[in-house]
N, C-alpha and C positions, 0 to 999 in steps of 0.2 A: 504494500500500500504506500501511497505517496505521503510525504509530510504535508501538514496543513498549509504551510507557507507556499509550497510549490503548487498546490492544487488551486490556489486563488491568485497566483501571480499572473501578470499580464506580460505579453512579449514586449521587448524594448521599443518596438516601433508603435505600439498601440498606447493610447492614453485612456484613463478611466472615464473622462468626460470629453465629449466632442467640442472642442473650442478651437477657434481659428488660429490663435497663437498664444503662447504663454504671457505675452505682454498685455493681452486682453484681461487677464486676471488682476492686474495692478490697477489701483484706483488713483484718480487724480486727487491731489490735496485740495480740500475745500474748507470753507469756514464751517463752524459748528451750526447744526440745525437746532432751532429752539422748538421745544415741544409745546403744543397747544394743550391747555387744560380742558379736557373734554366736558367736564361738568359745567364750566363757565361757558363753553361754546354752545351747549344746549340751552342755556338759560338766557343768554344775552344776544341781541342782534345789533350789529354795528350799522349806524346811519352814515350817510355820505359826509356829513359835517364832522365826523369823528366821535359823536356821542354814542352811548350805548342805551338801547331800549330793553326793557324787561317787563314781565308780567307781574302783577301784584299778587301777594300771597293771601290765602284765606278764602279761596272760592272752591276748594275741593270737596269739603264735607262740612257738616253742621251748618248748612245754609238755610235751614228752616227757621232759625232764630233771627236771621238777618233780614233787613227790609229790602225791598226791590231796588231802592235807590242806592243802598250800600253795595248790593250785588252788582249793579251796573258800574259803580265806581271801581269795584274790584276787577271787573272784566277789562278795564282799559289798560293800555300799555303806558308805562311811565319811563322817564329818563333816569339813568343812574345818577347818584349824587356826585358832587365834585370830589369827595374824599374816596369814592370807590373807583374813580376813573383811572387813577395811577396804578391801582392794583389790577384792574382789568386789562390795562395795556401790557402788563407783564404776563398775565395769564393767557392773553390772546395776542401773541406777537405778530401774527400775519393778518390780523383783522383790519 
């Protein structure tokens, strides 16, 4: 019986993966990519002027106690506050 290394070895002319050249495997040096915070990306929408819009909280459950006027108010989108914007710019770098 053959040794295990001989059974799975490839001939010298063949490669394990079909690639045009070994230089193809090398990556060009690039800058770091920043990761988007997915939780913030789902909750905020960026407007053209750079502000962030979000939905108000409190309209998911226990709505029978709330008046229709307050429910309408909770259904509107509002802009993020000034102190939140600098945090959101870090969480959403490509927004």
